C-alpha positions as CSV (number, residue, x, y, z in Angstrom):
1,M,7.7,43.3,6.5
2,Q,9.2,41.1,3.7
3,R,7.4,41.6,0.2
4,I,6.2,38.4,-1.2
5,L,5.6,37.0,-4.6
6,I,3.7,33.9,-5.3
7,D,3.8,31.8,-8.5
8,I,0.2,31.1,-9.4
9,S,0.6,29.5,-12.6
10,R,-0.6,26.0,-11.9
11,L,-3.7,27.2,-10.0
12,F,-4.6,29.8,-12.6
13,Y,-4.5,27.4,-15.4
14,G,-6.4,24.9,-13.5
15,R,-9.1,27.4,-12.7
16,L,-9.1,28.5,-16.5
17,T,-9.7,24.7,-17.6
18,G,-12.2,23.8,-14.7
19,R,-9.6,21.1,-13.4
20,L,-10.4,20.0,-9.8
21,L,-8.1,20.6,-7.0
22,T,-5.3,18.2,-6.2
23,G,-3.5,18.1,-2.8
24,I,-0.6,20.4,-4.4
25,D,-3.2,22.9,-5.3
26,R,-4.6,22.8,-1.9
27,V,-1.3,23.5,-0.4
28,S,-0.7,26.6,-2.8
29,L,-4.0,28.1,-1.9
30,E,-3.1,28.0,1.8
31,Y,0.1,30.1,1.0
32,I,-2.2,32.4,-1.0
33,R,-4.5,32.9,1.9
34,H,-1.9,33.6,4.3
35,Y,0.2,35.8,2.2
36,A,-2.2,37.5,-0.1
37,H,-2.5,40.6,2.1
38,R,1.3,41.5,1.2
39,A,1.7,39.5,-1.8
40,R,1.8,40.0,-5.8
41,A,1.1,37.1,-8.2
42,V,3.5,35.8,-10.9
43,L,1.9,34.3,-13.9
44,T,4.2,32.4,-16.6
45,L,3.0,32.7,-20.0
46,G,4.8,30.3,-22.2
47,P,8.6,31.5,-22.0
48,F,7.5,34.9,-20.0
49,S,6.9,35.5,-16.6
50,S,5.0,38.7,-15.5
51,V,4.3,40.3,-12.1
52,L,0.8,41.2,-11.9
53,S,0.0,44.9,-10.7
54,P,-1.3,45.0,-6.6
55,A,-4.8,45.4,-8.3
56,D,-4.6,42.6,-10.6
57,S,-2.9,40.2,-8.1
58,G,-5.6,40.7,-5.4
59,R,-8.4,39.7,-8.4
60,A,-6.1,36.8,-9.4
61,F,-5.9,35.9,-5.6
62,R,-9.8,36.1,-5.0
63,L,-10.6,34.2,-8.1
64,L,-8.3,31.1,-7.1
65,L,-9.6,31.4,-3.5
66,D,-13.6,31.7,-4.5
67,R,-14.1,28.5,-6.6
68,T,-17.6,29.8,-7.4
69,G,-18.6,31.8,-10.8
70,N,-17.2,31.8,-14.1
71,G,-13.5,31.4,-13.3
72,A,-12.6,30.9,-17.0
73,A,-13.8,34.2,-18.1
74,E,-12.2,36.0,-15.3
75,C,-8.9,34.3,-16.1
76,L,-9.3,35.1,-19.6
77,R,-9.4,38.8,-18.7
78,L,-6.2,38.6,-16.7
79,I,-4.2,37.1,-19.5
80,P,-3.6,40.2,-21.5
81,K,-2.9,42.2,-18.8
82,A,0.0,39.8,-17.6
83,Y,1.2,39.6,-21.0
84,F,1.9,43.3,-21.6
85,R,3.6,43.5,-18.1
86,W,6.2,40.8,-18.8
87,W,8.7,43.0,-20.2
88,M,8.6,45.5,-17.2
89,N,11.0,45.6,-14.3
90,P,8.9,44.2,-11.4
91,D,11.0,45.7,-8.6
92,A,11.0,42.6,-7.1
93,M,14.6,43.0,-5.3
94,E,14.8,41.1,-2.1
95,C,11.2,39.8,-2.3
96,V,10.6,36.2,-1.1
97,F,9.4,34.4,-4.3
98,F,7.2,31.4,-3.6
99,N,6.8,28.5,-6.0
100,T,4.8,26.0,-4.2
101,S,3.9,23.5,-6.8
102,H,7.2,22.6,-8.8
103,T,5.5,24.3,-11.9
104,G,8.0,25.8,-14.1
105,L,11.2,24.7,-12.3
106,D,12.0,22.3,-15.4
107,K,12.0,25.1,-17.9
108,P,14.9,26.8,-19.3
109,G,15.3,30.6,-18.2
110,Y,13.1,30.0,-15.0
111,A,16.3,30.3,-12.6
112,A,17.7,33.1,-14.7
113,R,14.7,35.0,-14.4
114,M,14.6,34.7,-10.7
115,R,18.5,35.8,-10.6
116,R,17.3,38.8,-13.0
117,W,14.7,39.9,-10.6
118,R,17.0,39.3,-7.5
119,V,14.5,37.8,-5.6
120,L,14.9,35.1,-2.8
121,P,13.3,32.2,-4.2
122,V,11.9,29.6,-1.6
123,F,10.5,26.3,-3.2
124,F,8.1,23.8,-1.8
125,V,9.2,20.2,-2.5
126,H,6.3,17.6,-2.5
127,D,7.9,14.7,-3.3
128,L,10.6,13.1,-5.7
129,I,8.5,9.8,-6.7
130,P,9.1,10.8,-10.7
131,M,12.8,10.0,-9.8
132,T,12.5,7.4,-7.1
133,H,9.9,5.5,-8.8
134,P,9.7,6.4,-12.3
135,E,7.5,3.2,-13.1
136,Y,4.5,5.0,-11.6
137,C,4.9,8.1,-13.6
138,R,4.3,9.4,-17.1
139,P,7.3,8.6,-19.5
140,G,9.8,11.7,-19.6
141,E,8.4,12.8,-16.1
142,S,11.6,11.4,-14.2
143,E,13.9,13.7,-16.5
144,R,11.6,16.7,-16.0
145,H,11.7,16.4,-12.2
146,V,15.4,16.0,-12.2
147,K,15.4,19.4,-13.8
148,R,13.0,20.7,-11.0
149,M,15.1,19.3,-8.2
150,R,18.2,20.9,-9.7
151,T,16.6,24.3,-10.1
152,A,15.8,24.0,-6.4
153,A,18.8,23.1,-5.0
154,A,20.9,25.4,-7.2
155,A,18.5,28.5,-7.5
156,G,16.8,28.5,-4.0
157,R,17.4,30.5,-1.1
158,G,15.3,28.1,1.0
159,I,13.5,24.8,0.4
160,I,10.5,23.8,2.4
161,A,9.8,20.2,2.5
162,N,6.3,18.4,3.5
163,S,8.1,15.6,5.4
164,R,11.5,14.3,6.6
165,H,10.9,11.6,4.2
166,T,10.9,13.9,1.3
167,L,13.8,16.1,2.6
168,E,15.9,12.9,3.1
169,A,15.3,11.9,-0.6
170,L,16.0,15.5,-1.7
171,G,19.3,15.4,0.3
172,A,20.3,12.0,-1.1
173,F,19.6,13.4,-4.5
174,A,21.5,16.7,-4.0
175,A,24.6,14.6,-2.7
176,D,24.8,12.2,-5.6
177,A,24.3,15.1,-8.2
178,G,26.9,17.1,-6.3
179,L,24.6,20.0,-5.1
180,R,24.5,21.6,-1.9
181,L,21.1,22.3,-0.6
182,P,20.1,25.7,0.6
183,P,18.7,26.0,4.1
184,T,15.8,23.8,4.5
185,V,12.8,23.1,6.9
186,V,10.2,20.6,7.3
187,A,6.6,21.7,7.7
188,A,4.0,19.0,8.1
189,L,0.8,19.4,6.2
190,A,-2.7,20.0,7.6
191,P,-5.8,18.2,6.5
192,S,-8.1,20.3,4.2
193,V,-11.3,18.3,4.9
194,P,-13.7,20.7,6.8
195,Q,-14.5,19.6,10.5
196,A,-17.9,20.5,9.9
197,K,-20.9,18.3,11.1
198,P,-21.2,15.5,8.6
199,G,-24.5,14.7,6.7
200,P,-26.5,11.6,7.1
201,R,-25.0,8.1,6.4
202,P,-25.0,7.9,2.4
203,I,-24.9,4.2,2.4
204,G,-26.7,1.8,4.6
205,A,-24.4,-1.2,4.7
206,P,-20.8,-1.1,6.1
207,Y,-18.7,0.5,3.7
208,F,-14.8,1.7,3.2
209,V,-13.4,4.5,1.2
210,V,-10.3,4.5,-0.8
211,L,-9.4,8.4,-1.7
212,G,-7.0,9.6,-4.4
213,T,-6.5,9.9,-7.9
214,I,-7.1,6.6,-9.9
215,E,-3.7,5.8,-11.0
216,P,-1.1,2.8,-10.7
217,R,0.8,4.4,-7.8
218,K,-2.5,4.2,-5.5
219,N,-3.0,0.4,-5.9
220,H,-6.7,0.5,-6.7
221,W,-6.4,-2.8,-8.6
222,L,-5.5,-4.7,-5.5
223,L,-8.7,-3.2,-3.7
224,L,-11.0,-4.5,-6.6
225,Q,-9.8,-7.6,-6.6
226,V,-10.0,-8.3,-2.9
227,W,-13.5,-7.1,-3.3
228,R,-14.1,-9.7,-5.8
229,R,-13.1,-12.1,-3.2
230,L,-15.3,-10.7,-0.6
231,I,-18.4,-10.9,-2.6
232,E,-17.6,-14.5,-3.6
233,Q,-17.5,-15.4,-0.1
234,L,-19.7,-13.3,1.7
235,G,-22.4,-12.5,-0.8
236,E,-24.7,-9.7,0.0
237,A,-23.0,-9.4,3.6
238,A,-19.9,-8.2,1.6
239,P,-19.2,-4.4,2.6
240,R,-19.3,-1.8,0.1
241,L,-16.4,0.2,-1.4
242,V,-16.5,3.9,-2.4
243,V,-13.8,5.1,-4.7
244,I,-13.4,8.8,-4.5
245,G,-11.1,10.4,-7.0
246,Q,-10.5,11.6,-10.5
247,R,-9.3,9.2,-13.2
248,G,-5.9,9.5,-13.9
249,W,-3.4,8.2,-16.4
250,E,-2.8,4.5,-17.3
251,C,-5.6,3.2,-15.2
252,E,-7.4,1.4,-18.0
253,N,-7.4,-1.9,-15.8
254,V,-9.0,-0.4,-12.9
255,V,-11.5,1.6,-15.1
256,D,-12.4,-1.8,-16.9
257,L,-13.3,-3.4,-13.4
258,L,-15.1,-0.4,-12.3
259,E,-17.3,-0.1,-15.4
260,R,-17.6,-3.8,-16.7
261,C,-17.2,-6.2,-13.8
262,R,-20.7,-7.4,-13.0
263,A,-19.6,-8.9,-9.8
264,L,-18.6,-5.5,-8.3
265,R,-21.9,-3.8,-9.2
266,D,-23.9,-2.9,-6.2
267,F,-20.8,-3.3,-4.2
268,V,-18.2,-0.7,-5.4
269,F,-19.3,3.1,-6.2
270,E,-17.1,5.5,-7.9
271,H,-17.2,9.4,-7.4
272,N,-15.0,11.4,-9.7
273,T,-16.3,14.8,-8.3
274,C,-16.9,15.3,-4.4
275,S,-17.2,18.4,-2.5
276,D,-15.4,18.9,0.8
277,L,-18.5,18.3,2.8
278,E,-19.6,15.2,0.7
279,L,-16.0,13.7,1.4
280,A,-16.1,14.5,5.2
281,T,-19.5,12.7,5.3
282,Y,-18.3,9.7,3.4
283,L,-15.3,9.4,5.5
284,H,-17.1,9.9,9.0
285,H,-19.4,7.0,8.4
286,A,-17.0,4.8,6.9
287,Q,-15.6,1.6,8.7
288,A,-12.0,2.7,7.7
289,L,-9.9,4.7,4.9
290,L,-8.0,2.2,2.7
291,Y,-4.8,3.5,1.5
292,P,-2.6,0.7,-0.4
293,S,-0.4,3.1,-2.1
294,F,2.9,2.1,-3.3
295,V,4.8,5.5,-2.5
296,E,3.9,8.7,-1.2
297,G,5.7,12.0,-0.7
298,Y,3.1,12.7,2.6
299,G,-0.2,10.9,2.3
300,M,-2.6,13.6,3.0
301,P,-5.7,10.9,2.8
302,V,-4.4,9.4,5.8
303,A,-4.0,12.6,8.0
304,E,-7.4,13.7,6.8
305,A,-9.0,10.6,8.0
306,L,-7.4,10.6,11.2
307,S,-8.4,14.2,11.8
308,L,-11.8,13.2,11.6
309,G,-11.4,10.3,14.2
310,V,-11.8,7.8,11.1
311,P,-9.7,4.5,11.5
312,V,-7.0,4.0,8.7
313,I,-5.6,0.7,7.0
314,A,-2.6,1.8,5.0
315,S,0.4,0.3,3.2
316,D,3.4,0.3,5.4
317,L,5.5,3.2,4.2
318,P,7.9,5.2,6.4
319,V,6.0,8.7,5.6
320,F,2.9,7.2,7.3
321,R,4.7,6.1,10.1
322,E,6.2,9.6,10.2
323,I,2.7,11.5,10.3
324,A,0.8,8.9,11.9
325,A,3.0,6.9,14.2
326,D,1.4,3.5,15.2
327,I,-2.1,4.5,14.9
328,P,-3.4,3.1,11.5
329,E,-3.5,-0.6,10.9
330,Y,-0.4,-1.3,8.4
331,A,-0.3,-4.1,5.6
332,D,2.1,-4.7,2.8
333,A,0.9,-3.3,-0.4
334,L,1.0,-6.5,-2.1
335,D,-0.5,-8.7,0.5
336,G,-3.9,-9.2,-0.7
337,R,-4.6,-11.8,2.0
338,R,-3.6,-9.4,4.7
339,W,-5.8,-6.6,3.3
340,M,-8.8,-8.8,3.0
341,E,-8.4,-10.1,6.5
342,L,-8.3,-6.6,8.0
343,I,-11.4,-5.4,5.9
344,V,-13.3,-8.5,7.1
345,D,-12.5,-7.6,10.7
346,Y,-13.2,-3.9,10.3
347,T,-16.6,-4.6,8.9
348,G,-17.9,-6.4,11.9
349,A,-19.9,-4.1,14.6
350,R,-17.7,-5.5,17.3
351,S,-14.5,-5.3,15.6
352,G,-11.8,-5.4,18.5
353,R,-9.1,-4.3,16.0
354,R,-11.3,-1.1,15.1
355,A,-11.9,-0.4,18.6
356,A,-8.3,-0.7,19.3
357,Q,-7.4,2.0,16.7
358,L,-9.9,4.3,18.2
359,A,-8.4,4.0,21.2
360,R,-5.0,4.7,19.8
361,M,-6.4,7.7,18.2
362,E,-7.4,9.4,21.4
363,G,-5.4,12.6,21.8
364,H,-4.3,12.7,18.3
365,R,-4.2,16.3,17.0
366,A,-3.7,17.1,13.4
367,T,-1.6,19.9,12.4
368,T,-3.2,23.2,11.4
369,W,-2.5,25.5,8.5
370,A,-1.7,28.0,11.3
371,Q,1.0,25.8,12.7
372,H,2.3,24.8,9.3
373,L,2.8,28.4,8.2
374,A,4.4,29.6,11.6
375,V,7.0,27.4,10.8
376,V,7.3,28.7,7.2
377,D,7.3,32.4,8.8
378,D,10.1,31.5,11.1
379,F,11.9,30.1,8.4
380,L,11.7,33.0,6.4
381,R,12.8,35.4,9.3
382,G,15.9,33.2,9.4
383,L,16.7,33.6,5.7
384,S,16.2,37.5,5.8
385,D,18.4,37.9,8.9
386,G,21.1,35.2,7.6
387,S,20.7,32.7,10.6
388,G,19.4,30.2,8.1
389,D,22.6,30.1,6.2
């Protein structure tokens, strides 16, 4: 049985600071859940990386999987132990080394450390958005992501992509950069929203949900402008909008509307923190999930809504058609009139369009984490016996 190392740095510092989980974090947690019984944790402290002892690895994995209790205090107790192990020979030769979060791949010395440890690095690539659409990312992020993808291509023994769309973008980058990709595999992601019985309806009036970090790429601004027009035309009969997600960067125009637009009060509700069960409840009773994003590497909210039997109205992106085929209702991300027409239609109790989407959804089966990780396990076996080369 192959020995496993898992880089926990992103999850660890998120737990230390109390940051809410993102989609990337949820993927990383599933890898820990699956491999923890035969894995050790790797933690990066500034320029150093340390392989935790088996006992401390177990503590770290339990700390990351169990979100209750004082996580910061537990994290602080592990830091000195990790620091005093960084200089030790980790005896990691031929171990599979997972980095499932992109974290650290842009740092000088990361790839050299992997070579020195003589591990088999396997990198999970979530998207290339900072490179293909830098206008939606923080300044400098494009350059950092180029470094990450160069490391993944040059140092990786294997690459896992969440979609064919992501893998094609990575392949185009590698070809332009004159790099040869290692063996690759596409492993579709599984929804993380629980399939538990939902709670009672949270809002009496018909409502829609938009889910995701509030940032320019997600296009919340379009929906808020649509809602102003809906309220002008329909008054109290206008549907409600539930905005679920943390506030991100450069979202001031959206925040201004959420906080100061009087017309939107009593019609638009923002939830920056939402438990998995609360999220499932909001989605279950919604007329539809709205997802007008400009670009995505995967689009987990689309998969999550469909897994719960909830209709989706989404921007017409190739990756959405890859993961959801013709089930959702698609609209151009800039076509406000189209979005408004669809929202009005889906608000009605006898919406023919909504009924048609529910019919298209029959027989849809979401990918499970067991299926995702079976693909990964097969991929690892191929790498170890050389058949993946």
